[in-house]
Backbone as CSV, one residue per row, in Angstrom:
resi,resn,N_x,N_y,N_z,CA_x,CA_y,CA_z,C_x,C_y,C_z
1,MET,51.083,-2.651,-14.875,50.589,-1.355,-14.500,49.119,-1.377,-14.085
2,ALA,48.518,-2.535,-14.131,47.121,-2.644,-13.693,46.980,-2.241,-12.234
3,ARG,47.997,-2.552,-11.428,47.977,-2.167,-10.015,47.849,-0.650,-9.877
4,ILE,48.621,0.085,-10.658,48.594,1.545,-10.596,47.248,2.073,-11.078
5,ARG,46.740,1.527,-12.147,45.439,1.970,-12.670,44.316,1.736,-11.663
6,SER,44.471,0.720,-10.810,43.435,0.433,-9.813,43.648,1.220,-8.523
7,GLY,44.681,2.068,-8.483,44.856,2.952,-7.342,45.992,2.624,-6.401
8,HIS,46.775,1.585,-6.671,47.908,1.252,-5.800,48.947,2.360,-5.884
9,PRO,49.483,2.804,-4.744,50.367,3.978,-4.756,51.846,3.695,-5.024
10,TRP,52.247,2.449,-5.160,53.671,2.138,-5.307,53.975,1.487,-6.645
11,ILE,55.149,1.819,-7.185,55.690,1.116,-8.349,57.053,0.581,-7.935
12,TYR,57.190,-0.710,-8.010,58.431,-1.355,-7.592,59.495,-1.241,-8.674
13,ARG,60.740,-1.262,-8.249,61.872,-1.158,-9.172,61.771,-2.227,-10.259
14,SER,61.332,-3.426,-9.898,61.217,-4.518,-10.876,60.137,-4.251,-11.929
15,ASP,59.233,-3.304,-11.653,58.182,-2.957,-12.614,58.635,-1.935,-13.653
16,LEU,59.771,-1.282,-13.407,60.247,-0.264,-14.338,60.770,-0.913,-15.610
17,LEU,60.538,-0.281,-16.728,60.990,-0.827,-17.996,62.483,-0.644,-18.201
18,THR,63.062,0.301,-17.493,64.489,0.539,-17.605,65.125,0.452,-16.231
19,ALA,66.309,-0.120,-16.162,66.999,-0.272,-14.887,67.902,0.910,-14.578
20,GLU,68.134,1.765,-15.559,69.012,2.911,-15.330,68.293,3.968,-14.496
21,SER,69.068,4.792,-13.848,68.504,5.852,-13.015,67.659,6.773,-13.880
22,ILE,66.441,7.048,-13.428,65.545,7.868,-14.236,65.501,9.317,-13.770
23,ALA,65.953,9.562,-12.540,65.885,10.924,-12.007,66.728,11.011,-10.743
24,GLU,66.850,12.210,-10.235,67.523,12.416,-8.963,66.635,11.888,-7.839
25,PRO,67.222,11.410,-6.749,66.413,10.949,-5.613,65.466,12.056,-5.133
26,GLY,64.216,11.691,-4.915,63.213,12.647,-4.456,62.561,13.464,-5.550
27,ALA,62.965,13.240,-6.792,62.429,14.029,-7.907,60.962,13.699,-8.168
28,LEU,60.246,14.707,-8.609,58.876,14.549,-9.065,58.921,14.123,-10.524
29,VAL,58.284,13.001,-10.855,58.306,12.493,-12.227,56.899,12.158,-12.695
30,ASN,56.680,12.275,-13.997,55.440,11.796,-14.590,55.630,10.322,-14.920
31,VAL,54.618,9.537,-14.619,54.663,8.095,-14.852,53.806,7.778,-16.067
32,VAL,54.406,7.060,-17.018,53.675,6.657,-18.218,53.768,5.141,-18.372
33,ASP,52.789,4.585,-19.065,52.814,3.146,-19.306,53.636,2.845,-20.561
34,GLU,53.633,1.591,-20.963,54.437,1.170,-22.109,53.989,1.808,-23.420
35,ARG,52.789,2.382,-23.441,52.288,3.076,-24.635,52.373,4.596,-24.485
36,SER,53.124,5.043,-23.493,53.324,6.468,-23.201,52.058,7.187,-22.751
37,ARG,51.105,6.443,-22.185,49.896,7.053,-21.621,50.189,7.451,-20.175
38,LEU,49.785,8.650,-19.808,50.043,9.166,-18.474,49.271,8.375,-17.422
39,LEU,49.993,7.921,-16.400,49.378,7.241,-15.264,49.315,8.154,-14.045
40,GLY,50.095,9.226,-14.048,50.085,10.174,-12.944,51.474,10.668,-12.629
41,SER,51.603,11.268,-11.452,52.886,11.789,-10.988,53.315,11.047,-9.738
42,ALA,54.634,10.941,-9.574,55.182,10.183,-8.447,56.484,10.820,-7.983
43,LEU,56.904,10.426,-6.787,58.213,10.812,-6.275,59.131,9.616,-6.431
44,TYR,60.352,9.867,-6.887,61.310,8.813,-7.221,62.289,8.542,-6.083
45,SER,62.563,7.267,-5.848,63.599,6.853,-4.905,64.630,6.019,-5.652
46,SER,65.887,6.380,-5.500,66.955,5.635,-6.177,67.460,4.470,-5.337
47,THR,67.052,4.387,-4.072,67.591,3.355,-3.182,66.576,2.307,-2.750
48,SER,65.311,2.626,-2.742,64.286,1.706,-2.261,63.823,0.761,-3.372
49,GLN,63.327,-0.400,-2.993,62.687,-1.288,-3.959,61.378,-0.685,-4.462
50,ILE,60.810,0.236,-3.670,59.660,1.017,-4.128,60.253,2.236,-4.829
51,ALA,60.403,2.132,-6.133,61.098,3.169,-6.899,60.256,4.419,-7.073
52,LEU,58.940,4.262,-7.191,58.050,5.398,-7.414,56.877,5.319,-6.456
53,ARG,56.581,6.446,-5.831,55.423,6.559,-4.949,54.469,7.560,-5.586
54,MET,53.326,7.055,-6.020,52.359,7.892,-6.719,51.793,8.951,-5.775
55,ILE,51.676,10.184,-6.278,51.076,11.250,-5.480,49.809,11.799,-6.123
56,SER,49.612,11.501,-7.416,48.426,11.993,-8.104,48.189,11.178,-9.374
57,PRO,46.925,10.952,-9.719,46.632,10.282,-10.989,46.717,11.242,-12.178
58,ALA,47.022,12.491,-11.903,47.190,13.501,-12.958,48.632,14.001,-12.931
59,ALA,49.015,14.698,-13.957,50.343,15.305,-13.980,50.381,16.448,-12.971
60,VAL,51.435,16.489,-12.173,51.637,17.545,-11.184,52.975,18.197,-11.483
61,SER,52.989,19.518,-11.554,54.247,20.223,-11.785,54.920,20.501,-10.444
62,SER,56.196,20.800,-10.475,56.916,21.109,-9.243,56.359,22.377,-8.601
63,GLU,55.785,23.265,-9.394,55.163,24.472,-8.839,53.869,24.144,-8.106
64,GLU,53.166,23.111,-8.529,51.894,22.711,-7.907,52.092,21.837,-6.671
65,LEU,53.262,21.233,-6.537,53.497,20.268,-5.467,53.283,20.841,-4.072
66,PRO,53.817,22.021,-3.723,53.580,22.539,-2.365,52.095,22.709,-2.035
67,GLN,51.309,23.181,-3.001,49.874,23.351,-2.776,49.193,21.991,-2.595
68,LEU,49.586,20.999,-3.381,49.022,19.658,-3.249,49.306,19.089,-1.861
69,VAL,50.536,19.225,-1.402,50.902,18.728,-0.073,50.109,19.471,1.001
70,SER,50.014,20.781,0.880,49.268,21.588,1.849,47.794,21.160,1.915
71,GLN,47.190,20.935,0.761,45.790,20.500,0.713,45.617,19.145,1.376
72,ARG,46.556,18.241,1.138,46.444,16.901,1.723,46.639,16.925,3.232
73,VAL,47.571,17.747,3.712,47.776,17.869,5.156,46.535,18.477,5.802
74,SER,45.979,19.512,5.189,44.759,20.130,5.714,43.607,19.131,5.754
75,ALA,43.465,18.340,4.712,42.407,17.320,4.667,42.625,16.269,5.749
76,ALA,43.876,15.886,5.990,44.169,14.895,7.029,43.847,15.445,8.417
77,ILE,44.173,16.710,8.641,43.867,17.338,9.931,42.358,17.415,10.136
78,ALA,41.633,17.816,9.095,40.172,17.903,9.196,39.568,16.534,9.460
79,TYR,40.078,15.513,8.798,39.590,14.150,9.008,39.847,13.708,10.444
80,ARG,41.032,13.982,10.946,41.390,13.618,12.320,40.465,14.320,13.310
81,LYS,40.148,15.588,13.054,39.236,16.328,13.938,37.838,15.728,13.923
82,ARG,37.379,15.324,12.736,36.054,14.692,12.645,36.003,13.402,13.456
83,LEU,37.111,12.694,13.528,37.173,11.451,14.297,37.461,11.704,15.771
84,ASP,37.651,12.981,16.118,37.956,13.381,17.485,39.253,12.746,17.964
85,LEU,40.245,12.710,17.092,41.540,12.158,17.442,42.598,13.239,17.616
86,ALA,42.190,14.488,17.575,43.166,15.576,17.642,43.989,15.540,18.928
87,GLU,43.383,15.071,20.010,44.086,15.055,21.298,44.530,13.645,21.694
88,THR,44.557,12.748,20.755,44.942,11.382,21.047,46.426,11.314,21.425
89,SER,46.697,10.603,22.490,48.088,10.376,22.850,48.357,8.890,22.727
90,PHE,49.576,8.572,22.412,49.954,7.180,22.215,50.942,6.794,23.295
91,PRO,50.897,5.560,23.773,51.849,5.128,24.800,53.276,5.149,24.271
92,ASP,54.200,5.421,25.169,55.615,5.443,24.788,56.154,4.057,24.522
């Protein structure tokens, strides 16, 4: 779990302490270490080798998730505008 503590956003299936399904696909879950210390919140995938994708180093409730996503999209748009990439087109 040192990878997660240092900011890596993925937890691989092989890193999970249990091999059984922990949640429904796409579920928001709290991630804890082997001592039950909170590492943050993540979205769960039942099919990928990347079983958990961290979205926050804090606990996030399902009610808070839409606001978190909205804030991140707004921040990404603002960042893109600062870089003057808003009108960037990419070759086909």
